[in-house]
C-alpha positions in Angstrom: 7.8 -1.7 -19.4 5.8 -3.0 -22.4 7.0 -0.2 -24.5 9.3 2.7 -24.1 8.6 6.3 -24.9 11.0 6.0 -27.8 8.3 3.9 -29.5 10.6 0.8 -29.6 9.4 -2.5 -28.2 11.8 -4.8 -26.4 11.4 -8.5 -26.1 11.2 -10.1 -22.7 14.9 -10.6 -22.2 15.7 -7.1 -23.2 13.2 -5.8 -20.7 14.8 -8.1 -18.1 18.2 -6.7 -18.9 16.9 -3.1 -18.7 15.6 -3.8 -15.2 18.9 -5.5 -14.2 20.9 -2.6 -15.5 19.6 0.2 -13.3 20.4 -1.4 -9.9 24.1 -0.9 -10.7 23.9 2.7 -9.3 24.3 1.2 -5.8 27.8 -0.2 -6.5 31.2 1.5 -6.1 32.8 2.9 -9.2 35.4 0.1 -9.5 32.6 -2.5 -9.7 30.3 -0.6 -12.0 32.5 -0.6 -15.2 33.0 -4.4 -14.8 29.3 -5.0 -14.3 28.4 -2.9 -17.3 30.5 -5.1 -19.4 28.8 -8.2 -17.9 25.3 -6.9 -18.7 25.8 -5.0 -21.9 28.7 -6.7 -23.7 27.9 -10.4 -23.1 27.1 -12.1 -26.3 23.4 -12.8 -26.7 21.2 -12.9 -29.8 18.6 -10.7 -28.2 20.4 -7.7 -26.7 22.5 -5.2 -28.7 24.4 -2.5 -26.8 25.2 -0.8 -30.0 21.5 -0.5 -30.8 20.7 1.3 -27.5 24.2 2.8 -27.0 23.6 2.7 -23.2 27.2 2.0 -22.2 28.6 5.1 -24.0 25.7 7.4 -23.1 26.1 6.7 -19.4 29.9 6.8 -19.4 29.9 10.1 -21.2 27.6 11.6 -18.6 29.6 10.0 -15.9 32.7 11.6 -17.2 31.1 15.0 -16.7 29.5 14.4 -13.3 31.4 11.5 -11.7 28.1 10.5 -10.2 27.1 7.1 -11.5 23.6 6.9 -9.9 22.7 10.3 -11.3 24.0 9.4 -14.7 21.8 6.3 -14.8 18.8 8.3 -13.5 19.1 10.9 -16.2 19.5 8.4 -19.0 16.6 6.2 -18.0 14.4 9.1 -17.0 14.6 10.2 -20.6 13.1 6.8 -21.6 10.5 6.1 -19.0 10.0 9.4 -17.2 10.9 10.3 -13.6 7.6 9.4 -12.2 7.5 5.9 -13.7 10.2 4.2 -11.7 9.6 0.6 -12.9 13.3 0.4 -13.8 14.2 0.6 -10.1 13.0 -2.9 -9.6 16.4 -4.3 -8.7 18.0 -1.4 -6.8 18.5 -3.4 -3.7 22.0 -4.9 -3.2 23.8 -5.4 0.1 27.2 -6.8 -0.9 29.5 -4.1 -2.3 31.6 -6.2 -4.6 31.6 -7.0 -8.3 32.0 -10.8 -7.8 28.7 -11.1 -5.8 26.9 -9.1 -8.5 28.3 -11.2 -11.3 27.1 -14.3 -9.4 23.6 -12.8 -9.0 23.4 -12.0 -12.7 24.6 -15.4 -13.7 22.2 -17.2 -11.4 19.2 -15.0 -12.0 17.6 -17.3 -14.5 16.9 -19.6 -11.6 16.4 -18.0 -8.3 19.7 -16.6 -6.9 18.4 -13.1 -6.3 15.2 -13.8 -4.5 16.1 -15.9 -1.5 19.1 -13.7 -0.9 16.8 -10.7 -1.0 18.5 -8.8 -3.8 14.9 -8.8 -4.8 12.4 -8.3 -2.0 8.9 -7.0 -1.6 6.1 -9.5 -2.4 4.9 -7.9 -5.7 8.4 -7.5 -7.0 9.3 -11.1 -6.0 6.3 -12.3 -8.0 7.1 -10.3 -11.1 10.9 -11.0 -11.1 10.3 -14.7 -10.5 7.9 -14.9 -13.4 10.2 -12.8 -15.6 13.1 -15.2 -14.9 10.9 -18.0 -16.2 9.8 -15.9 -19.2 13.4 -15.1 -20.0 14.3 -18.7 -20.0 11.2 -19.6 -22.0 12.0 -17.3 -24.9 15.4 -18.7 -25.3 14.4 -22.4 -25.0 11.0 -22.5 -26.7 12.5 -24.1 -29.8 13.6 -27.1 -27.7 10.0 -28.2 -27.1 8.3 -30.3 -29.7 5.0 -30.9 -27.8 2.9 -28.6 -25.6 2.8 -31.2 -22.9 6.6 -31.1 -22.6 6.4 -27.2 -22.4 3.7 -27.4 -19.8 5.6 -29.8 -17.6 8.7 -27.6 -17.9 6.7 -24.5 -16.9 5.1 -26.2 -13.9 8.5 -27.4 -12.7 9.9 -23.9 -13.0 7.0 -22.2 -11.3 7.2 -24.6 -8.4 10.9 -23.9 -8.2 10.6 -20.2 -8.0 7.8 -20.4 -5.4 10.2 -22.4 -3.1 12.6 -19.4 -3.2 10.4 -17.3 -0.8 7.5 -19.3 0.7 6.1 -16.3 2.5 5.6 -14.3 -0.7 2.0 -15.2 -1.4 2.0 -13.0 -4.6 4.6 -15.3 -6.1 2.5 -18.4 -5.2 -0.7 -16.8 -6.6 1.1 -15.7 -9.9 2.6 -19.1 -10.3 -0.7 -20.8 -9.8 -2.5 -18.5 -12.3 0.3 -19.2 -14.9 0.2 -22.9 -14.2 -3.6 -22.9 -14.8 -3.1 -21.0 -18.0 -0.4 -23.5 -19.1 -2.9 -26.4 -18.5 -5.6 -24.5 -20.4 -3.4 -23.8 -23.4 -2.1 -27.3 -23.5 -5.7 -28.6 -23.9 -6.5 -26.0 -26.5 -5.8 -27.4 -30.0 -6.0 -23.8 -31.5 -2.5 -23.1 -30.0 0.8 -24.6 -31.0 4.0 -24.6 -28.8 5.1 -21.2 -30.1 1.7 -19.6 -29.6 1.5 -21.1 -26.1 4.9 -19.7 -25.2 3.8 -16.3 -26.5 0.6 -16.3 -24.4 2.5 -17.2 -21.2 4.9 -14.3 -21.8 2.1 -11.9 -22.6 0.4 -12.9 -19.4 3.5 -12.1 -17.4 3.8 -8.7 -19.1 0.2 -8.0 -18.2 0.9 -8.9 -14.6 3.6 -6.1 -14.5 1.2 -3.5 -15.9 -1.6 -4.7 -13.6 0.7 -4.3 -10.6 1.4 -0.6 -11.4 -2.3 0.0 -12.0 -3.3 -1.7 -8.7 -0.7 0.4 -6.8 -2.0 3.6 -8.3 -5.5 2.7 -7.2 -4.2 1.7 -3.7 -2.6 5.1 -3.4 -5.7 6.9 -4.6 -8.1 5.0 -2.3 -5.9 5.2 0.7 -5.0 8.9 0.4 -8.6 10.0 -0.2 -9.9 7.9 2.7 -7.3 9.4 5.1 -8.2 12.9 4.0 -11.9 12.2 4.6 -11.2 11.0 8.1 -9.9 14.3 9.2 -12.3 17.0 10.2 -9.9 19.8 9.5 -8.6 19.9 5.9 -4.8 20.2 6.3 -1.8 18.3 5.1 -1.2 15.0 7.0 1.8 13.5 8.8 2.3 9.8 8.0 4.6 7.2 9.4 5.6 4.1 7.4 7.7 1.0 8.0 10.0 -1.2 5.8 9.9 -0.5 2.0 6.6 -0.7 0.2 7.4 1.6 -2.8 8.6 1.2 -6.3 11.5 -0.9 -5.1 9.1 -3.5 -3.7 6.7 -3.5 -6.6 6.6 -2.7 -10.3 6.1 0.9 -9.7 4.5 3.6 -7.4 4.2 1.3 -4.4 1.5 0.2 -1.9 1.8 1.9 1.4 4.4 4.3 0.0 2.0 4.8 -2.9 -0.5 6.2 -0.4 2.1 8.7 0.7 3.0 9.6 -2.9 -0.6 10.2 -3.7 -1.0 12.5 -0.6 1.9 14.5 -1.9 0.4 14.7 -5.3 -2.8 16.0 -3.7 -0.7 18.5 -1.8 -2.0 16.9 1.4 1.3 15.6 2.8 2.9 17.7 5.5 5.6 15.1 6.3 6.5 11.4 5.9 8.4 9.5 8.5 10.1 6.2 7.8 11.7 3.7 10.2 15.2 2.3 9.6 13.6 -1.3 9.7 16.3 -3.4 11.3 17.9 -5.8 10.7 17.7 -5.5 6.9 17.4 -1.7 6.9 14.9 -1.5 4.1 13.6 1.8 5.4 17.0 3.5 5.7 18.4 2.0 2.4 15.3 1.9 0.2 12.3 4.0 1.5 14.6 6.9 2.3 16.1 6.7 -1.2 12.6 6.8 -2.8 11.5 9.7 -0.6 14.5 11.7 -1.4 14.3 10.9 -5.1 10.7 12.1 -5.3 11.6 15.2 -3.2 9.0 14.4 -0.5 9.4 16.1 2.9 10.6 13.1 5.0 12.6 12.1 8.0 14.3 8.8 8.9 13.9 7.6 12.5 15.2 4.7 14.6 12.8 1.8 15.0 12.8 2.2 18.7 11.8 5.8 18.5 8.4 5.2 16.8 6.6 5.4 20.1 8.3 8.6 21.0 7.4 10.1 17.7 3.7 9.1 18.1 3.7 10.5 21.6 5.0 13.9 20.3 1.8 14.3 18.3 3.7 14.4 15.0 1.9 11.4 13.4 -1.7 11.5 12.0 -1.7 8.0 10.4 0.5 4.9 10.2 0.4 3.0 6.9 2.5 -0.1 6.1 2.6 -2.9 3.6 2.3 -6.0 5.8 4.5 -5.0 8.7 3.5 -3.8 12.2 3.7 -0.8 14.3 0.2 -1.6 15.2 0.5 -1.9 19.0 2.1 1.5 19.4 -0.4 3.1 17.0 -3.3 1.7 19.0 -1.9 2.8 22.3 -1.5 6.4 20.9 -5.0 6.3 19.2 -3.5 6.7 15.7 -5.3 5.0 12.9 -3.3 2.1 11.5 -3.7 1.0 7.9 -2.4 -1.9 5.9 -1.9 -1.2 2.2 -1.6 -4.2 -0.1 -3.0 -5.5 -3.4 -5.5 -8.4 -3.4 -2.7 -10.4 -5.0 -1.1 -10.4 -1.6 -4.1 -12.1 0.0 -3.9 -15.8 0.6 -7.5 -16.9 0.3 -6.7 -20.4 1.3 -6.0 -19.4 4.9 -8.9 -18.4 7.2 -6.6 -17.2 10.0 -3.3 -15.3 10.2 -2.0 -18.0 12.5 -1.7 -20.3 9.4 0.7 -18.0 7.6 4.1 -19.7 7.1 6.9 -17.4 8.3 10.4 -18.3 7.2 13.5 -17.9 9.4 16.1 -15.6 7.8 19.9 -16.3 8.1 21.5 -15.3 11.3 24.1 -13.1 9.6 21.4 -10.7 8.5 21.2 -9.7 12.1 24.8 -10.2 13.3 26.7 -8.7 10.3 26.6 -5.5 8.2 28.3 -5.8 4.7 30.1 -8.9 5.9 31.5 -7.3 9.1 30.3 -9.0 12.3 28.8 -6.6 14.8 27.3 -9.0 17.3 29.2 -11.0 19.9 30.4 -14.4 18.5 28.4 -17.3 19.9 25.2 -15.5 20.5 22.0 -17.2 19.4 19.8 -15.5 16.8 16.1 -15.6 16.1 15.4 -13.8 12.9 11.9 -14.4 11.5 11.2 -12.7 8.2 7.8 -11.3 9.2 5.2 -11.2 11.9 1.4 -11.2 11.7 -0.7 -8.1 12.6 -3.9 -9.1 14.4 -7.0 -7.7 12.7 -8.1 -6.0 15.9 -5.0 -3.7 15.7 -5.7 -2.6 12.1 -7.8 0.3 13.3 -7.8 2.3 10.1 -8.6 -0.3 7.5 -7.1 -2.4 4.8 -6.4 -0.4 1.6 -6.6 -2.4 -1.7 -6.9 -1.5 -5.3 -10.6 -2.1 -4.9 -11.1 0.3 -2.0 -10.6 0.5 1.8 -12.2 -2.2 4.0 -12.6 -2.3 7.8 -10.4 -5.0 9.3 -13.3 -5.8 11.7 -15.0 -7.5 8.8 -12.2 -10.1 8.6 -11.5 -13.1 10.9 -8.7 -12.6 13.4 
């Protein structure tokens, strides 16, 4: 994302628009042409559709194939490469109408997409939240005469985006790091307002790069550790849950990154993903990534995970921060958590202190706005649960290596 293979460098808003653009592949054809005009033909001083000619290039391809998603994929793959899917960061819509997309784009400078889970996955939430601030900052930096005013504005915005998803510790950690940097730059007389702004933006861009690097290391450590655990050297069968791939991060993924790395090592026999009710991240997103990367994969119902394990078709279970842990332990299958250290909340000694938000009831009772549950029924829809350390029988995979969960407090 810092530079494209064309050799051209984009400023932060152009990068932001590039990311926004690609998620249009999930929308019906009647909405796509409208959204293209919203993204690429709105008048801004920093983005030139004529310069990149994206609109015409994609529409020309679309005319030949009538497959919008494939047209976008071919165009962007020529810029960043098939195996570098950073541009997938926002392929995650649920509502199939142009009006909701326009509202999301219009409100994105604040936090409209994060609490509504158009952006989900802790690393992606952190990066997109910070990108939103950076996008605003580049447009408004001229409004600040003093560094103290800029710092106060930044601290306010960072606090605001953190409130959008309180369970996403990556966002809190990133906002804290950037807030500390803002304080440091304010006290440093060697930097003026413009230089301070530039340093903040550069730090956010570095976060994006570091996230991909961390994910690659997580994949490498996890895959090599799993292979080393097996006495017989043969391809592995791995079950995962939710979405922990490029659509939840800046690229490659955490738990899904381990599966990707196994495939690259020619040590993946088969990947299984759960549908992940009620938000269906597994069926909508993980399945999409597995098919895109041409990995051998099968989608299963959440309730069939135990039956799959009992059948002997699973060697390992690896997730981001979700749990199939009880079933895995019952069937003596090593259970791994894959997550970067940026996902660790060092302020909490125990998992019981993790704040878990309640999600809206309609996520469970409705699909695409159509109610499927009986009217009047009560709903309990927590966003996450906490996996006890004793059930993480395989280990915790980070960018720094694989660590036994037994070394951690419960």
